[in-house]
C-alpha positions as CSV (number, residue, x, y, z in Angstrom):
1,V,-2.6,-1.3,-15.6
2,Q,0.9,-0.1,-14.7
3,L,1.8,0.8,-11.1
4,Q,4.7,2.9,-9.9
5,A,5.3,3.0,-6.1
6,S,7.4,5.7,-4.5
7,G,8.0,7.4,-1.2
8,G,10.0,4.9,0.7
9,G,13.2,5.7,2.7
10,L,15.0,5.6,6.0
11,V,13.1,6.9,9.0
12,Q,13.6,6.7,12.8
13,A,11.2,4.7,14.9
14,G,8.2,6.9,15.7
15,G,8.5,8.8,12.4
16,S,6.3,9.0,9.4
17,L,6.4,8.3,5.7
18,R,3.8,8.6,2.9
19,L,4.0,6.1,0.1
20,S,2.4,6.9,-3.3
21,C,1.4,4.6,-6.1
22,A,0.7,6.1,-9.4
23,A,-1.4,4.1,-11.9
24,S,-1.6,4.3,-15.6
25,G,-3.0,2.4,-18.5
26,D,-6.6,1.7,-17.5
27,T,-9.5,3.2,-15.7
28,F,-8.0,3.6,-12.2
29,S,-11.4,4.2,-10.6
30,S,-12.6,0.7,-11.4
31,Y,-9.8,-1.0,-9.4
32,G,-9.6,-1.9,-5.8
33,M,-6.2,-1.1,-4.5
34,G,-4.0,-2.6,-1.9
35,W,-0.6,-2.3,-0.1
36,F,1.5,-5.2,0.8
37,R,4.9,-5.6,2.3
38,Q,7.6,-8.2,2.3
39,A,10.5,-8.3,4.8
40,P,13.6,-10.4,4.0
41,G,13.0,-14.1,4.5
42,K,9.3,-13.6,5.0
43,E,6.2,-14.0,2.8
44,R,4.5,-11.0,1.3
45,E,1.8,-9.8,3.7
46,F,-1.3,-7.7,3.5
47,V,-1.1,-4.1,4.9
48,A,-4.2,-2.2,3.7
49,A,-6.8,-2.1,1.0
50,I,-9.3,0.4,-0.3
51,T,-12.4,0.0,-2.5
52,W,-12.6,1.7,-5.9
53,I,-14.8,4.6,-4.7
54,A,-12.9,4.8,-1.4
55,N,-15.9,4.1,0.7
56,Y,-14.3,1.2,2.6
57,A,-10.8,0.4,3.8
58,N,-9.3,-2.5,5.7
59,Y,-6.1,-2.9,7.6
60,A,-3.9,-5.5,9.0
61,D,-4.1,-5.6,12.8
62,S,-0.4,-4.8,13.0
63,V,-0.9,-1.4,11.4
64,K,-4.4,-0.3,12.5
65,G,-4.4,3.1,14.1
66,R,-1.0,4.0,12.6
67,F,-1.4,3.6,8.8
68,T,-4.1,5.2,6.6
69,I,-4.8,4.2,3.0
70,S,-6.4,6.7,0.7
71,R,-6.9,7.3,-3.0
72,D,-7.3,10.2,-5.4
73,N,-9.0,8.9,-8.5
74,A,-8.5,12.1,-10.4
75,K,-4.8,11.8,-9.9
76,E,-4.9,8.0,-10.4
77,T,-2.9,7.6,-7.2
78,V,-3.2,5.6,-4.0
79,Y,-1.4,6.6,-0.8
80,L,-0.3,4.9,2.3
81,Q,0.3,7.3,5.2
82,M,2.4,5.6,7.8
83,N,2.8,7.1,11.2
84,N,4.5,6.0,14.4
85,L,6.7,3.6,12.4
86,K,8.3,0.7,14.2
87,P,11.4,-1.4,13.3
88,E,9.1,-4.3,12.5
89,D,7.5,-2.2,9.7
90,A,10.7,-2.3,7.7
91,A,10.1,-4.0,4.4
92,V,9.7,-3.5,0.7
93,Y,6.2,-2.1,0.2
94,Y,4.2,-3.0,-2.9
95,C,1.0,-1.5,-4.3
96,A,-1.4,-3.7,-6.1
97,A,-4.5,-3.4,-8.2
98,K,-7.5,-5.6,-8.8
99,S,-10.4,-4.8,-11.1
100,G,-13.6,-4.9,-9.0
101,T,-15.7,-3.3,-6.3
102,F,-14.7,-5.2,-3.2
103,L,-12.0,-5.1,-0.6
104,Y,-9.2,-7.5,-1.5
105,T,-6.8,-8.6,1.1
106,K,-5.0,-11.6,-0.3
107,V,-1.9,-11.6,-2.5
108,S,-3.7,-14.0,-4.8
109,D,-6.6,-11.5,-5.3
110,Y,-4.5,-9.0,-7.2
111,N,-3.7,-8.9,-10.9
112,Y,-1.2,-6.1,-11.1
113,W,1.8,-5.1,-8.9
114,G,4.1,-2.2,-8.6
115,Q,7.8,-2.6,-8.4
116,G,8.1,-2.0,-4.6
117,T,9.6,0.7,-2.5
118,Q,12.0,0.1,0.4
119,V,11.0,1.3,3.9
120,T,13.8,1.2,6.5
121,V,13.1,2.0,10.2
122,S,15.9,2.6,12.6
123,S,15.5,2.0,16.3
């Protein structure tokens, strides 16, 4: 499956962005999806994940209550709504896909990765 992330940009602290990740090449609805981020000099870290039929989602503690992951299987797209952004949220955000029915929260769980989209938050 191929993944194309978009929606990043520059936003002031307290602002919002919505990231999108469009999938192609396989049956999107059979994949668990996740968002990860990587800041300069840091390891890639888990942000949010959602199961294939969107019944369950999981979030990193640092984004709970501010970020929401969702998916539209008809559009083969997963979203990450990010509200009340903080400077520490600045990073390159990656979407990822894993064939299966569970919630996957580790980098090593995922088979497919998008190219990343930059999020910059000014204080």
